[in-house]
ZADO-1210 file (C-alpha; in nm, 4 decimals, padded with zeros to 6 digits):
<atoms>
<atom x="-01.9647" y="01.3177" z="02.9201" code="MET" pos="1"/>
<atom x="-02.1181" y="01.5586" z="02.6740" code="THR" pos="2"/>
<atom x="-02.0390" y="01.5250" z="02.3056" code="GLY" pos="3"/>
<atom x="-01.7460" y="01.2838" z="02.3332" code="SER" pos="4"/>
<atom x="-01.6577" y="00.9223" z="02.3865" code="GLN" pos="5"/>
<atom x="-01.5795" y="00.8612" z="02.7515" code="GLU" pos="6"/>
<atom x="-01.2536" y="00.6790" z="02.8213" code="ILE" pos="7"/>
<atom x="-01.2553" y="00.6008" z="03.1890" code="PHE" pos="8"/>
<atom x="-00.9654" y="00.6290" z="03.4326" code="PRO" pos="9"/>
<atom x="-00.7999" y="00.3071" z="03.5441" code="VAL" pos="10"/>
<atom x="-01.0155" y="00.1151" z="03.7924" code="GLU" pos="11"/>
<atom x="-00.8930" y="00.1108" z="04.1527" code="ARG" pos="12"/>
<atom x="-00.9468" y="-00.1702" z="04.4006" code="ILE" pos="13"/>
<atom x="-00.9227" y="00.0686" z="04.6956" code="ARG" pos="14"/>
<atom x="-01.0334" y="00.4327" z="04.7218" code="PRO" pos="15"/>
<atom x="-00.7868" y="00.7140" z="04.7799" code="THR" pos="16"/>
<atom x="-00.7818" y="00.9734" z="05.0554" code="LEU" pos="17"/>
<atom x="-00.9229" y="01.2209" z="04.8016" code="HIS" pos="18"/>
<atom x="-01.2527" y="01.0296" z="04.7869" code="ASP" pos="19"/>
<atom x="-01.4589" y="01.2365" z="05.0310" code="VAL" pos="20"/>
<atom x="-01.7460" y="00.9882" z="05.0502" code="ARG" pos="21"/>
<atom x="-01.5147" y="00.6919" z="05.1122" code="ALA" pos="22"/>
<atom x="-01.3249" y="00.8891" z="05.3751" code="LEU" pos="23"/>
<atom x="-01.6470" y="00.9715" z="05.5591" code="ASP" pos="24"/>
<atom x="-01.7588" y="00.6067" z="05.5446" code="ASP" pos="25"/>
<atom x="-01.4184" y="00.5076" z="05.6843" code="PHE" pos="26"/>
<atom x="-01.4559" y="00.7571" z="05.9690" code="ARG" pos="27"/>
<atom x="-01.8009" y="00.6272" z="06.0616" code="LYS" pos="28"/>
<atom x="-01.7101" y="00.2606" z="06.0297" code="ARG" pos="29"/>
<atom x="-01.4113" y="00.2842" z="06.2622" code="PHE" pos="30"/>
<atom x="-01.5534" y="00.5617" z="06.4823" code="ARG" pos="31"/>
<atom x="-01.2660" y="00.7990" z="06.4205" code="ILE" pos="32"/>
<atom x="-01.2795" y="01.1450" z="06.5738" code="ASP" pos="33"/>
<atom x="-01.3759" y="01.3932" z="06.2957" code="PRO" pos="34"/>
<atom x="-01.1123" y="01.6283" z="06.4358" code="TYR" pos="35"/>
<atom x="-00.8399" y="01.3793" z="06.3441" code="ARG" pos="36"/>
<atom x="-00.9747" y="01.3531" z="05.9892" code="ILE" pos="37"/>
<atom x="-00.9646" y="01.7324" z="05.9601" code="ARG" pos="38"/>
<atom x="-00.6071" y="01.7359" z="06.0915" code="ARG" pos="39"/>
<atom x="-00.5060" y="01.4798" z="05.8325" code="MET" pos="40"/>
<atom x="-00.6718" y="01.6781" z="05.5535" code="GLN" pos="41"/>
<atom x="-00.5056" y="01.9973" z="05.6747" code="TYR" pos="42"/>
<atom x="-00.1640" y="01.8350" z="05.6590" code="GLY" pos="43"/>
<atom x="-00.2296" y="01.6828" z="05.3183" code="LEU" pos="44"/>
<atom x="-00.3918" y="01.9763" z="05.1399" code="TYR" pos="45"/>
<atom x="-00.2824" y="02.2908" z="05.3208" code="ARG" pos="46"/>
<atom x="00.0681" y="02.1946" z="05.4364" code="MET" pos="47"/>
<atom x="00.1416" y="01.9762" z="05.1319" code="PHE" pos="48"/>
<atom x="00.2752" y="01.7019" z="05.3558" code="GLU" pos="49"/>
<atom x="00.3558" y="01.3597" z="05.2061" code="PRO" pos="50"/>
<atom x="00.0616" y="01.1256" z="05.2623" code="GLN" pos="51"/>
<atom x="00.2450" y="00.9170" z="05.5220" code="GLN" pos="52"/>
<atom x="00.3117" y="01.2307" z="05.7297" code="HIS" pos="53"/>
<atom x="-00.0452" y="01.3543" z="05.6971" code="ALA" pos="54"/>
<atom x="-00.1832" y="01.0123" z="05.7896" code="MET" pos="55"/>
<atom x="00.0239" y="01.0082" z="06.1088" code="ALA" pos="56"/>
<atom x="-00.2061" y="01.2877" z="06.2296" code="ARG" pos="57"/>
<atom x="-00.4840" y="01.0261" z="06.2584" code="LEU" pos="58"/>
<atom x="-00.3163" y="00.8539" z="06.5514" code="GLY" pos="59"/>
<atom x="-00.1507" y="00.5062" z="06.5469" code="PRO" pos="60"/>
<atom x="-00.4614" y="00.2852" z="06.5324" code="GLU" pos="61"/>
<atom x="-00.6544" y="00.4911" z="06.2767" code="ALA" pos="62"/>
<atom x="-00.3385" y="00.5381" z="06.0703" code="GLU" pos="63"/>
<atom x="-00.2891" y="00.1620" z="06.0433" code="GLN" pos="64"/>
<atom x="-00.6525" y="00.1119" z="05.9425" code="ARG" pos="65"/>
<atom x="-00.6161" y="00.3866" z="05.6807" code="ALA" pos="66"/>
<atom x="-00.3176" y="00.2094" z="05.5243" code="TYR" pos="67"/>
<atom x="-00.5274" y="-00.1067" z="05.5002" code="GLU" pos="68"/>
<atom x="-00.8320" y="00.0737" z="05.3618" code="HIS" pos="69"/>
<atom x="-00.6925" y="00.3318" z="05.1153" code="PHE" pos="70"/>
<atom x="-00.4620" y="00.3410" z="04.8168" code="ASP" pos="71"/>
<atom x="-00.2077" y="00.5845" z="04.9583" code="THR" pos="72"/>
<atom x="00.0161" y="00.6092" z="04.6496" code="ILE" pos="73"/>
<atom x="-00.2162" y="00.6801" z="04.3534" code="PRO" pos="74"/>
<atom x="00.0800" y="00.7904" z="04.1407" code="LEU" pos="75"/>
<atom x="00.4470" y="00.8748" z="04.1713" code="HIS" pos="76"/>
<atom x="00.6885" y="01.1288" z="04.0300" code="LEU" pos="77"/>
<atom x="00.8765" y="00.9358" z="03.7616" code="SER" pos="78"/>
<atom x="01.1227" y="01.2124" z="03.6723" code="SER" pos="79"/>
<atom x="01.1717" y="01.5872" z="03.6710" code="ARG" pos="80"/>
<atom x="01.3364" y="01.8120" z="03.4160" code="HIS" pos="81"/>
<atom x="01.4560" y="02.1562" z="03.5236" code="ASP" pos="82"/>
<atom x="01.4870" y="02.4367" z="03.2704" code="SER" pos="83"/>
<atom x="01.8281" y="02.5955" z="03.2361" code="GLN" pos="84"/>
<atom x="01.6865" y="02.9224" z="03.1042" code="VAL" pos="85"/>
<atom x="01.3802" y="02.9974" z="03.3179" code="ASP" pos="86"/>
<atom x="01.2121" y="02.8949" z="03.6408" code="GLY" pos="87"/>
<atom x="01.0171" y="02.5933" z="03.5199" code="SER" pos="88"/>
<atom x="01.0271" y="02.2238" z="03.6009" code="THR" pos="89"/>
<atom x="00.8559" y="01.9526" z="03.3991" code="LYS" pos="90"/>
<atom x="00.7152" y="01.6765" z="03.6186" code="LEU" pos="91"/>
<atom x="00.6614" y="01.3341" z="03.4639" code="VAL" pos="92"/>
<atom x="00.3983" y="01.1388" z="03.6601" code="LEU" pos="93"/>
<atom x="00.3224" y="00.7681" z="03.6402" code="GLN" pos="94"/>
<atom x="00.0170" y="00.5730" z="03.7569" code="ALA" pos="95"/>
<atom x="-00.0270" y="00.2089" z="03.8623" code="HIS" pos="96"/>
<atom x="-00.1185" y="00.1020" z="03.5088" code="ASP" pos="97"/>
<atom x="00.2006" y="00.2520" z="03.3648" code="GLY" pos="98"/>
<atom x="00.0245" y="00.5522" z="03.2121" code="ALA" pos="99"/>
<atom x="00.2433" y="00.8621" z="03.2124" code="ARG" pos="100"/>
<atom x="00.1633" y="01.2291" z="03.1742" code="TRP" pos="101"/>
<atom x="00.3199" y="01.5634" z="03.2504" code="GLU" pos="102"/>
<atom x="00.2671" y="01.8738" z="03.4606" code="ALA" pos="103"/>
<atom x="00.4771" y="02.1895" z="03.4846" code="VAL" pos="104"/>
<atom x="00.5820" y="02.3825" z="03.7940" code="LEU" pos="105"/>
<atom x="00.6320" y="02.7455" z="03.6919" code="MET" pos="106"/>
<atom x="00.8283" y="02.9991" z="03.8940" code="ARG" pos="107"/>
<atom x="00.7728" y="03.3484" z="03.7551" code="ALA" pos="108"/>
<atom x="01.0353" y="03.6187" z="03.8006" code="PHE" pos="109"/>
<atom x="00.7746" y="03.8079" z="04.0036" code="THR" pos="110"/>
<atom x="00.7954" y="03.5351" z="04.2677" code="GLY" pos="111"/>
<atom x="00.4561" y="03.3835" z="04.1841" code="ARG" pos="112"/>
<atom x="00.4557" y="03.0039" z="04.1699" code="THR" pos="113"/>
<atom x="00.1977" y="02.8165" z="03.9626" code="SER" pos="114"/>
<atom x="00.1404" y="02.4646" z="03.8394" code="VAL" pos="115"/>
<atom x="00.0039" y="02.3654" z="03.4997" code="CYS" pos="116"/>
<atom x="-00.1752" y="02.0312" z="03.5340" code="ILE" pos="117"/>
<atom x="-00.3199" y="01.7665" z="03.3027" code="SER" pos="118"/>
<atom x="-00.6648" y="01.6066" z="03.2938" code="THR" pos="119"/>
<atom x="-00.6092" y="01.3344" z="03.0339" code="GLN" pos="120"/>
<atom x="-00.3364" y="01.1085" z="02.8987" code="VAL" pos="121"/>
<atom x="-00.3319" y="01.2406" z="02.5448" code="GLY" pos="122"/>
<atom x="-00.6130" y="01.4389" z="02.3833" code="CYS" pos="123"/>
<atom x="-00.8694" y="01.3998" z="02.1062" code="GLN" pos="124"/>
<atom x="-00.8997" y="01.7672" z="02.0076" code="ALA" pos="125"/>
<atom x="-00.6612" y="01.7037" z="01.7160" code="GLY" pos="126"/>
<atom x="-00.4733" y="02.0366" z="01.7130" code="CYS" pos="127"/>
<atom x="-00.1768" y="01.9866" z="01.4729" code="PRO" pos="128"/>
<atom x="00.0470" y="02.2272" z="01.6665" code="PHE" pos="129"/>
<atom x="00.0161" y="02.0270" z="01.9904" code="CYS" pos="130"/>
<atom x="00.2337" y="01.7296" z="02.0877" code="ALA" pos="131"/>
<atom x="-00.0366" y="01.5985" z="02.3213" code="THR" pos="132"/>
<atom x="-00.2902" y="01.5782" z="02.0380" code="ALA" pos="133"/>
<atom x="-00.0492" y="01.3696" z="01.8311" code="ARG" pos="134"/>
<atom x="-00.0789" y="01.0982" z="02.0978" code="MET" pos="135"/>
<atom x="-00.4539" y="01.0671" z="02.0575" code="GLY" pos="136"/>
<atom x="-00.6592" y="01.0113" z="02.3707" code="LEU" pos="137"/>
<atom x="-00.5310" y="00.7208" z="02.5828" code="LYS" pos="138"/>
<atom x="-00.7505" y="00.7664" z="02.8886" code="ARG" pos="139"/>
<atom x="-00.8960" y="01.0169" z="03.1314" code="ASN" pos="140"/>
<atom x="-00.7238" y="01.0902" z="03.4586" code="LEU" pos="141"/>
<atom x="-00.9052" y="01.0254" z="03.7853" code="SER" pos="142"/>
<atom x="-00.9761" y="01.2928" z="04.0437" code="THR" pos="143"/>
<atom x="-00.6937" y="01.1562" z="04.2609" code="ALA" pos="144"/>
<atom x="-00.4512" y="01.1682" z="03.9663" code="GLU" pos="145"/>
<atom x="-00.5432" y="01.5301" z="03.8975" code="VAL" pos="146"/>
<atom x="-00.5149" y="01.6366" z="04.2621" code="LEU" pos="147"/>
<atom x="-00.1862" y="01.4567" z="04.3200" code="GLU" pos="148"/>
<atom x="-00.0230" y="01.6740" z="04.0522" code="GLN" pos="149"/>
<atom x="-00.1067" y="01.9795" z="04.2618" code="VAL" pos="150"/>
<atom x="00.0110" y="01.8199" z="04.5864" code="LEU" pos="151"/>
<atom x="00.3425" y="01.7069" z="04.4364" code="ILE" pos="152"/>
<atom x="00.4010" y="02.0548" z="04.2933" code="ALA" pos="153"/>
<atom x="00.3028" y="02.2102" z="04.6258" code="GLY" pos="154"/>
<atom x="00.5554" y="01.9956" z="04.8117" code="ARG" pos="155"/>
<atom x="00.8343" y="02.0859" z="04.5700" code="LEU" pos="156"/>
<atom x="00.7511" y="02.4559" z="04.6007" code="ALA" pos="157"/>
<atom x="00.7413" y="02.4281" z="04.9801" code="LYS" pos="158"/>
<atom x="01.0871" y="02.2667" z="04.9844" code="GLU" pos="159"/>
<atom x="01.2153" y="02.5775" z="04.8046" code="GLU" pos="160"/>
<atom x="01.0497" y="02.8155" z="05.0498" code="GLY" pos="161"/>
<atom x="00.7814" y="02.9045" z="04.7960" code="ARG" pos="162"/>
<atom x="00.4034" y="02.8957" z="04.8146" code="ARG" pos="163"/>
<atom x="00.1968" y="02.7478" z="04.5359" code="LEU" pos="164"/>
<atom x="-00.0384" y="03.0280" z="04.4362" code="ARG" pos="165"/>
<atom x="-00.2168" y="02.9310" z="04.1150" code="ASN" pos="166"/>
<atom x="-00.3400" y="02.6156" z="03.9442" code="VAL" pos="167"/>
<atom x="-00.4022" y="02.6211" z="03.5693" code="VAL" pos="168"/>
<atom x="-00.5726" y="02.3378" z="03.3826" code="PHE" pos="169"/>
<atom x="-00.3637" y="02.3902" z="03.0690" code="MET" pos="170"/>
<atom x="-00.1646" y="02.0668" z="03.0552" code="GLY" pos="171"/>
<atom x="-00.2355" y="01.7491" z="02.8610" code="MET" pos="172"/>
<atom x="-00.5939" y="01.6886" z="02.7532" code="GLY" pos="173"/>
<atom x="-00.9138" y="01.8883" z="02.7151" code="GLU" pos="174"/>
<atom x="-01.0426" y="01.9528" z="03.0696" code="PRO" pos="175"/>
<atom x="-01.4087" y="01.9727" z="02.9654" code="LEU" pos="176"/>
<atom x="-01.3749" y="01.6357" z="02.7902" code="ASP" pos="177"/>
<atom x="-01.3283" y="01.4923" z="03.1418" code="ASN" pos="178"/>
<atom x="-01.5954" y="01.7099" z="03.2954" code="GLU" pos="179"/>
<atom x="-01.6982" y="01.5128" z="03.6047" code="SER" pos="180"/>
<atom x="-01.3374" y="01.4678" z="03.7183" code="VAL" pos="181"/>
<atom x="-01.2617" y="01.8338" z="03.6466" code="LEU" pos="182"/>
<atom x="-01.5543" y="01.9470" z="03.8618" code="PHE" pos="183"/>
<atom x="-01.4650" y="01.7085" z="04.1467" code="GLU" pos="184"/>
<atom x="-01.1034" y="01.8271" z="04.1348" code="SER" pos="185"/>
<atom x="-01.2022" y="02.1934" z="04.1476" code="ILE" pos="186"/>
<atom x="-01.4280" y="02.1226" z="04.4452" code="GLU" pos="187"/>
<atom x="-01.1403" y="01.9643" z="04.6397" code="ARG" pos="188"/>
<atom x="-00.8963" y="02.2387" z="04.5413" code="LEU" pos="189"/>
<atom x="-01.1380" y="02.5088" z="04.6576" code="ALA" pos="190"/>
<atom x="-01.2920" y="02.3351" z="04.9617" code="ALA" pos="191"/>
<atom x="-01.2113" y="02.4473" z="05.3158" code="ASP" pos="192"/>
<atom x="-01.1154" y="02.0883" z="05.3991" code="ASP" pos="193"/>
<atom x="-00.9168" y="02.0729" z="05.0755" code="GLY" pos="194"/>
<atom x="-00.6496" y="02.3076" z="04.9420" code="CYS" pos="195"/>
<atom x="-00.8709" y="02.6147" z="05.0003" code="ALA" pos="196"/>
<atom x="-00.7601" y="02.7878" z="04.6812" code="PHE" pos="197"/>
<atom x="-00.9825" y="03.0868" z="04.6020" code="PRO" pos="198"/>
<atom x="-01.1583" y="03.0195" z="04.2717" code="LEU" pos="199"/>
<atom x="-00.9878" y="03.3258" z="04.1254" code="ARG" pos="200"/>
<atom x="-00.6568" y="03.1349" z="04.1600" code="ARG" pos="201"/>
<atom x="-00.7816" y="02.8558" z="03.9321" code="LEU" pos="202"/>
<atom x="-00.7950" y="02.8747" z="03.5520" code="LEU" pos="203"/>
<atom x="-00.9453" y="02.6259" z="03.3074" code="VAL" pos="204"/>
<atom x="-00.8387" y="02.6429" z="02.9430" code="SER" pos="205"/>
<atom x="-01.0621" y="02.4799" z="02.6816" code="THR" pos="206"/>
<atom x="-01.0677" y="02.4430" z="02.3036" code="VAL" pos="207"/>
<atom x="-01.4407" y="02.5065" z="02.3320" code="GLY" pos="208"/>
<atom x="-01.7127" y="02.2727" z="02.4600" code="VAL" pos="209"/>
<atom x="-02.0019" y="02.5225" z="02.4640" code="PRO" pos="210"/>
<atom x="-02.2505" y="02.3525" z="02.6992" code="ASP" pos="211"/>
<atom x="-01.9766" y="02.2474" z="02.9412" code="ALA" pos="212"/>
<atom x="-01.8292" y="02.5987" z="02.9421" code="MET" pos="213"/>
<atom x="-02.1641" y="02.7307" z="03.0633" code="CYS" pos="214"/>
<atom x="-02.1982" y="02.4571" z="03.3238" code="ARG" pos="215"/>
<atom x="-01.8486" y="02.5280" z="03.4550" code="LEU" pos="216"/>
<atom x="-01.9037" y="02.9002" z="03.5057" code="ILE" pos="217"/>
<atom x="-02.2486" y="02.8384" z="03.6598" code="ASP" pos="218"/>
<atom x="-02.1163" y="02.5860" z="03.9093" code="ARG" pos="219"/>
<atom x="-01.7981" y="02.7751" z="03.9967" code="PHE" pos="220"/>
<atom x="-01.8657" y="03.1495" z="03.9664" code="PRO" pos="221"/>
<atom x="-01.5367" y="03.3245" z="04.0204" code="GLY" pos="222"/>
<atom x="-01.3222" y="03.0699" z="03.8380" code="ILE" pos="223"/>
<atom x="-01.1157" y="03.1927" z="03.5446" code="HIS" pos="224"/>
<atom x="-01.1665" y="03.0485" z="03.1996" code="MET" pos="225"/>
<atom x="-00.9652" y="03.0677" z="02.8783" code="ALA" pos="226"/>
<atom x="-01.0846" y="02.9796" z="02.5283" code="LEU" pos="227"/>
<atom x="-00.8128" y="02.8462" z="02.2968" code="SER" pos="228"/>
<atom x="-00.9495" y="03.0105" z="01.9833" code="LEU" pos="229"/>
<atom x="-00.6380" y="03.0443" z="01.7607" code="HIS" pos="230"/>
<atom x="-00.8405" y="03.1780" z="01.4689" code="SER" pos="231"/>
<atom x="-01.1650" y="03.3698" z="01.4347" code="ALA" pos="232"/>
<atom x="-01.2080" y="03.2384" z="01.0801" code="LYS" pos="233"/>
<atom x="-01.4273" y="02.9252" z="01.0951" code="PRO" pos="234"/>
<atom x="-01.2519" y="02.7287" z="00.8201" code="GLU" pos="235"/>
<atom x="-00.9038" y="02.8058" z="00.9484" code="LEU" pos="236"/>
<atom x="-01.0076" y="02.7193" z="01.3022" code="ARG" pos="237"/>
<atom x="-01.1383" y="02.3866" z="01.1727" code="ASN" pos="238"/>
<atom x="-00.7820" y="02.3140" z="01.0583" code="ARG" pos="239"/>
<atom x="-00.6096" y="02.4419" z="01.3711" code="LEU" pos="240"/>
<atom x="-00.8657" y="02.3013" z="01.6168" code="VAL" pos="241"/>
<atom x="-01.0495" y="02.0084" z="01.4506" code="PRO" pos="242"/>
<atom x="-01.2738" y="01.9836" z="01.7590" code="TRP" pos="243"/>
<atom x="-01.4369" y="02.3004" z="01.6195" code="ASN" pos="244"/>
<atom x="-01.6343" y="02.0857" z="01.3721" code="ARG" pos="245"/>
<atom x="-01.8328" y="01.9300" z="01.6587" code="ARG" pos="246"/>
<atom x="-02.0525" y="02.2329" z="01.7204" code="HIS" pos="247"/>
<atom x="-02.1846" y="02.5418" z="01.5482" code="GLY" pos="248"/>
<atom x="-01.9714" y="02.8535" z="01.5198" code="TRP" pos="249"/>
<atom x="-02.2485" y="03.0667" z="01.6685" code="ASP" pos="250"/>
<atom x="-02.2856" y="02.8164" z="01.9536" code="GLU" pos="251"/>
<atom x="-01.9227" y="02.8692" z="02.0567" code="LEU" pos="252"/>
<atom x="-01.9568" y="03.2478" z="02.0294" code="ARG" pos="253"/>
<atom x="-02.2698" y="03.2291" z="02.2430" code="GLY" pos="254"/>
<atom x="-02.0900" y="03.0279" z="02.5112" code="ALA" pos="255"/>
<atom x="-01.8021" y="03.2764" z="02.5125" code="LEU" pos="256"/>
<atom x="-02.0481" y="03.5647" z="02.5510" code="ALA" pos="257"/>
<atom x="-02.2233" y="03.3827" z="02.8364" code="TYR" pos="258"/>
<atom x="-01.8954" y="03.3196" z="03.0196" code="VAL" pos="259"/>
<atom x="-01.7822" y="03.6791" z="02.9644" code="ALA" pos="260"/>
<atom x="-02.1109" y="03.8074" z="03.1076" code="ALA" pos="261"/>
<atom x="-02.0766" y="03.5828" z="03.4137" code="ARG" pos="262"/>
<atom x="-01.7197" y="03.7078" z="03.4615" code="HIS" pos="263"/>
<atom x="-01.8565" y="04.0626" z="03.4697" code="ASN" pos="264"/>
<atom x="-02.0930" y="03.9693" z="03.7535" code="GLN" pos="265"/>
<atom x="-01.8137" y="03.8582" z="03.9869" code="HIS" pos="266"/>
<atom x="-01.6121" y="04.1279" z="04.1585" code="ARG" pos="267"/>
<atom x="-01.2918" y="03.9206" z="04.1791" code="HIS" pos="268"/>
<atom x="-01.3016" y="03.8092" z="03.8190" code="GLN" pos="269"/>
<atom x="-01.1124" y="03.9707" z="03.5349" code="GLY" pos="270"/>
<atom x="-01.2013" y="03.9418" z="03.1664" code="PRO" pos="271"/>
<atom x="-01.2305" y="03.5975" z="03.0092" code="VAL" pos="272"/>
<atom x="-00.9097" y="03.5009" z="02.8292" code="MET" pos="273"/>
<atom x="-00.9010" y="03.4275" z="02.4564" code="VAL" pos="274"/>
<atom x="-00.5829" y="03.2457" z="02.3523" code="GLU" pos="275"/>
<atom x="-00.4432" y="03.2878" z="02.0021" code="HIS" pos="276"/>
<atom x="-00.1317" y="03.0991" z="01.8940" code="ILE" pos="277"/>
<atom x="00.0664" y="03.2877" z="01.6293" code="LEU" pos="278"/>
<atom x="00.2045" y="03.0867" z="01.3355" code="VAL" pos="279"/>
<atom x="00.4067" y="03.2707" z="01.0726" code="ASP" pos="280"/>
<atom x="00.2031" y="03.3307" z="00.7578" code="GLY" pos="281"/>
<atom x="-00.0966" y="03.1289" z="00.8752" code="MET" pos="282"/>
<atom x="-00.3066" y="03.3255" z="01.1252" code="ASN" pos="283"/>
<atom x="-00.1097" y="03.6451" z="01.1842" code="ASP" pos="284"/>
<atom x="-00.2255" y="03.8791" z="00.9063" code="SER" pos="285"/>
<atom x="-00.4121" y="04.2066" z="00.9409" code="ARG" pos="286"/>
<atom x="-00.7171" y="04.0196" z="00.8123" code="GLU" pos="287"/>
<atom x="-00.6784" y="03.7632" z="01.0938" code="ASP" pos="288"/>
<atom x="-00.6569" y="04.0443" z="01.3470" code="ALA" pos="289"/>
<atom x="-00.9710" y="04.2094" z="01.2076" code="GLU" pos="290"/>
<atom x="-01.1590" y="03.8783" z="01.2237" code="ALA" pos="291"/>
<atom x="-01.0586" y="03.8408" z="01.5879" code="LEU" pos="292"/>
<atom x="-01.1608" y="04.1995" z="01.6643" code="ILE" pos="293"/>
<atom x="-01.5047" y="04.1366" z="01.5166" code="GLN" pos="294"/>
<atom x="-01.5393" y="03.8035" z="01.6983" code="TYR" pos="295"/>
<atom x="-01.4843" y="03.9500" z="02.0448" code="VAL" pos="296"/>
<atom x="-01.6534" y="04.2845" z="01.9796" code="ARG" pos="297"/>
<atom x="-01.8771" y="04.3818" z="02.2691" code="GLY" pos="298"/>
<atom x="-01.7247" y="04.1241" z="02.5039" code="LEU" pos="299"/>
<atom x="-01.4936" y="04.1921" z="02.7974" code="ARG" pos="300"/>
<atom x="-01.1989" y="03.9731" z="02.7021" code="VAL" pos="301"/>
<atom x="-00.8240" y="03.9493" z="02.7434" code="HIS" pos="302"/>
<atom x="-00.6515" y="03.8280" z="02.4279" code="VAL" pos="303"/>
<atom x="-00.3344" y="03.6347" z="02.5065" code="ASN" pos="304"/>
<atom x="-00.1052" y="03.5882" z="02.2054" code="LEU" pos="305"/>
<atom x="00.1110" y="03.2755" z="02.2192" code="ILE" pos="306"/>
<atom x="00.4206" y="03.2356" z="01.9996" code="PRO" pos="307"/>
<atom x="00.4121" y="02.8931" z="01.8330" code="TYR" pos="308"/>
<atom x="00.6441" y="02.6409" z="01.9987" code="ASN" pos="309"/>
<atom x="00.7797" y="02.3813" z="01.7509" code="PRO" pos="310"/>
<atom x="00.7269" y="02.0158" z="01.8450" code="ILE" pos="311"/>
<atom x="00.9232" y="01.7032" z="01.7444" code="PRO" pos="312"/>
<atom x="00.7669" y="01.5469" z="01.4370" code="GLY" pos="313"/>
<atom x="00.5242" y="01.8350" z="01.4056" code="GLY" pos="314"/>
<atom x="00.4385" y="02.0508" z="01.1037" code="PRO" pos="315"/>
<atom x="00.7176" y="02.2645" z="00.9527" code="PRO" pos="316"/>
<atom x="00.5750" y="02.5845" z="01.0964" code="TRP" pos="317"/>
<atom x="00.7578" y="02.8803" z="01.2436" code="LEU" pos="318"/>
<atom x="00.6516" y="03.1276" z="01.5109" code="PRO" pos="319"/>
<atom x="00.5536" y="03.4723" z="01.3916" code="THR" pos="320"/>
<atom x="00.8652" y="03.6959" z="01.3993" code="PRO" pos="321"/>
<atom x="00.8715" y="03.9289" z="01.6960" code="ARG" pos="322"/>
<atom x="00.8273" y="04.2588" z="01.5038" code="PRO" pos="323"/>
<atom x="00.5179" y="04.1288" z="01.3246" code="HIS" pos="324"/>
<atom x="00.3880" y="03.9725" z="01.6455" code="ARG" pos="325"/>
<atom x="00.4094" y="04.3157" z="01.8072" code="ASP" pos="326"/>
<atom x="00.2207" y="04.4680" z="01.5122" code="HIS" pos="327"/>
<atom x="-00.0545" y="04.2074" z="01.5550" code="PHE" pos="328"/>
<atom x="-00.0824" y="04.2908" z="01.9241" code="ALA" pos="329"/>
<atom x="-00.0992" y="04.6628" z="01.8497" code="ASN" pos="330"/>
<atom x="-00.3791" y="04.6155" z="01.5941" code="TRP" pos="331"/>
<atom x="-00.5861" y="04.4567" z="01.8694" code="LEU" pos="332"/>
<atom x="-00.4933" y="04.7219" z="02.1255" code="ARG" pos="333"/>
<atom x="-00.5860" y="05.0001" z="01.8844" code="GLU" pos="334"/>
<atom x="-00.9320" y="04.8411" z="01.8674" code="ALA" pos="335"/>
<atom x="-00.9586" y="04.8698" z="02.2452" code="GLY" pos="336"/>
<atom x="-00.8893" y="04.5032" z="02.3236" code="ILE" pos="337"/>
<atom x="-00.6739" y="04.4229" z="02.6259" code="PHE" pos="338"/>
<atom x="-00.3909" y="04.2201" z="02.4718" code="THR" pos="339"/>
<atom x="-00.0801" y="04.0539" z="02.6122" code="THR" pos="340"/>
<atom x="00.1920" y="03.8328" z="02.4680" code="ILE" pos="341"/>
<atom x="00.2671" y="03.5154" z="02.6608" code="ARG" pos="342"/>
<atom x="00.6220" y="03.4506" z="02.7697" code="TYR" pos="343"/>
<atom x="00.6302" y="03.0725" z="02.7443" code="SER" pos="344"/>
<atom x="00.8332" y="02.8916" z="03.0081" code="LEU" pos="345"/>
<atom x="01.0056" y="02.5575" z="02.9616" code="GLY" pos="346"/>
<atom x="01.0699" y="02.5517" z="02.5867" code="SER" pos="347"/>
<atom x="01.4189" y="02.4060" z="02.6432" code="ASP" pos="348"/>
<atom x="01.2683" y="02.1051" z="02.8253" code="ILE" pos="349"/>
<atom x="00.9686" y="02.0568" z="02.5931" code="GLN" pos="350"/>
<atom x="00.7359" y="02.1978" z="02.8584" code="ALA" pos="351"/>
<atom x="00.6023" y="02.5097" z="02.6863" code="ALA" pos="352"/>
<atom x="00.2524" y="02.5518" z="02.5446" code="CYS" pos="353"/>
<atom x="00.1755" y="02.2660" z="02.3049" code="GLY" pos="354"/>
<atom x="00.4875" y="02.0631" z="02.3875" code="GLN" pos="355"/>
<atom x="00.3672" y="01.8282" z="02.6635" code="LEU" pos="356"/>
<atom x="00.3526" y="01.4601" z="02.5700" code="ALA" pos="357"/>
<atom x="00.5006" y="01.1471" z="02.7311" code="GLN" pos="358"/>
<atom x="00.8697" y="01.1916" z="02.8133" code="SER" pos="359"/>
</atoms>
């Protein structure tokens, strides 16, 4: 893992059904018809069937061998918390070792259903406005633990007559700090024998790991990426995103420019997103807006402004008042920058941006 201490996922005695190599070895060892494997994968990934239902597609003998060979319950849904004010549900997941993390099923008023998933238990980026960062980094999630979040969300959506449309890596942890698992997870989500999500339906949000950002867009052209910038002033960003001290300011700008250029080359890809949380009196002045305008000048970007969501035990900050927030957005728009304001879901259940931890 580039530029960070690697904290491995919990070791497993048996592989899971998400381990493509182990599944192929299993097929060869027991001479199972490849068609039955494909049927099982179709049920698991496309139909969002529970694993026991998908495994029944293997036939009685192969199904029994699969139960003996694979870990069929890599994690379970510990609890769910449904918002009373918007269409979001916080999912609390638990693994064999007792580790817990959260994902969020989001139902937009437009009818679009998305899931925000985690890649780590905790995070070492150190952002003071984020409940996850206050935990520190406990461990990385495995590929199976990442994928199961999507499958659980997909099953819940299916039960409601909905179709899971988008997957966003915006939950707990820094995705590019668990790079190998992130890449493996994206491959399974996009594969024909996986969930078959078009890459344009996947979004990875990062605080900025320059080399890994470039590797991600090179390996998965068409995927969407968001940079959690939060300030275009280097010293202020060091305070808001302590990870920023790990690399040069120009290095991050260069990676953003590279990703933006790659976005331009793909016909299905919109502008790269730049996220900017707004904290009253801290990073919401005209000077802050001008710094951001200069930082993204010449790049095709979409600035997404995020009202600060208070967290238990967090700093005594307040979100920028709505009138001033609108002024900030208009300053950017007047400079020709495509700018939106995020409507955060799940704030009443501690599931909005920056609020995920361990319930």
